[in-house]
C-alpha positions, 0 to 999 in steps of 0.5 A: 789223713782226713781233714778235721772238721769243726761244725758251729751250730747257729749263725749267731753273734757268737758264731760270727766271732768263733769262726774267724777266731778258730783260724786265728787260734790255728785251726786248719781244718774245715769250719762249717756254720749251720744257721736256720735263717737265710742270712749270714750272721747279723746284728740283732740289737738294731732290729728293734731300733734302726732296722724297724725305723727304716734307717738300716737295711738287711745288708747293713746289719751284717756282722762281717761282710761275706768276703771275710768268711771267704778269706777265712775259708768258712762254709755256711749252710744257711736255711737249714738247722741241726736237728740232733747230735750223735756224740758217739758217732760224732755226727749231726743230722740236719733238717734237710736230711743230711748228716755231717761228721765233726771232730769238734762242735760248737753250740751257738744256738742262742735264744727264742722268744717266749710265746703266749697261748692266750686267746687270739694270739695267732690272729694276723697283726699279733707279732713277736720280735726276734729276727729280720723276718719278724721286723719285715712283717711288722714294718708292713703293718706300721701306719701313722695314726694307727694303734700299736699295743706292746705287751711287755715293758722290758727293754725290747718293748720300750725300744719298740715303743720308742720307734713306733711312736717316732713312726707316728703310731699311737702306742700303748705299753701293757706291763704285768709287773708294778713297773716297767723294767722291773726285773732288771732295774731299780724303781728309780730307773723304772720311774725315769723311763716311764716319765720319758716315754709318757713325755714322748706320747706313749701310754703306759699301764702297769700291773695289768694282765692281758687276757687275750686278743680279739678281731674277726679277720685280724686283731683289732683290740687287746683285752685285759683281765680286768675287762679293759680293752685297748684298740690295736692295729698292731700288737707286739709281744715282748715277754722275754726269751728262752735259751735254746738248750734242747739239742744239748739236752737231747745229747745228754749234755748238762743244762740248767737255764742254759748249756752248762760250760766252764770258764773256757766255754767247754761242756762236759764233752771235750769235743763240744763247746758252747758260747753266747746267750744259750750258755750258763757259765761261771763269772768271777764276779757273780757266780754262774750266770746266763747273759743275753748280750753281744759283748758276752757272745763275742768274748765267750766265743774267743774263749771257745775257739781257743778251747777247740784248739786245745788252749785255755783262755778263760772268759772273765769279762765284766758283763755290760749292756746297752739300750737306745730309746729316743735321745737316750743311751743307757749303758749298764755295767755289771749285774745288779742282782742282790743289791741292797742300796741304790745311789743316784748321781745327777738329776733323775727327775728333771733331766735325761742324764744321770747314773744309778749305782747298785751296792751290795753290802757297801760294795759297788756291783753295777751301774746304770748310766743314762747319757753318761759314757765317761761314768759308764767307762769308769764304773766298769773299772770300779766294779771289775777292779773291786775298788772300794767306793762309798755311796757319798762319793758316788753321789757327789757329782763334783768328784769324778769317777776317774779320780777314784780309779786313779787314786787307787792306782797311785796307791798301788 
């Protein structure tokens, strides 16, 4: 009898969890992970922070040491990529020309940066930030006193601005929206982060559109639509990411801003699962969603591993995220989509510690907690357990969130 094979496409956070979880769920056949970078799966969040700062090296980023994969008998094909899937023949074709047969297939293809086609966008000195190679190229051009321009005021842009400023660069953030973090936070939170960055020396311009990049041999300025220009020795473009769904779509698997999977991470093909940033999946809290987060990739990968072994372990965790900037740790519980009320707890304008709670029709659906780990932890419980709590209670700092959680449990 031939040994069964599971191929995992993408050496991502999801893959790093899915492969050993397969063994733990009882998979006895081959496990082969195909990744297009020359590295074992590594943590991406530190790239724009500790790795760019120089506090961590590439080996420090590894999610698991090499001997862990050896112990689980997991094979890697690094520096290669899957170019196509033949579902009928149950094979995948690699860029190297090799064809691999599979019994089960896991798509952990992640996302890629959204690129721009503006004049001068290919000039030396203009960068995107997604992988170790990107950061290595950026770090080679960092110099104290130089001008850095960040195009995009999302989390990646602001995290990068914080680090470049710490490294001594004169940093400018250009954001097209009326405020930074406009897609993901309330105006109160955007205002807080704009204040903090300006206090740290970052120049922020909102409501501006970049027209292009200029320079003879490398970029030396960024030009905006209104004619304003900003000197630039280094440019980083951070305008979002796109899910890598092409493999799935070309194999006639359903996609819609992600590879469509069920609560157990299964696609419509019983032998193919998907996990991580590339998937659209059902949430018991928010309907169908696609998440770009490490916790999502990790937990969904566990469900995917179980599904490949014929078990149902639905993924139903509450989404959560984080961002580190300067001395600030922002922890986010839930998704604030559709909120109609924001309640602030703490001094947002005069300190660096507060919470913003998002309510929808009187129900708590999300929380942004700045340097408040305990309130983050209990916010997750309040949201996940759908505990009724009023705006007045959330705003009252003399009333602990822990007491609100425990009061309901005592009644139950």
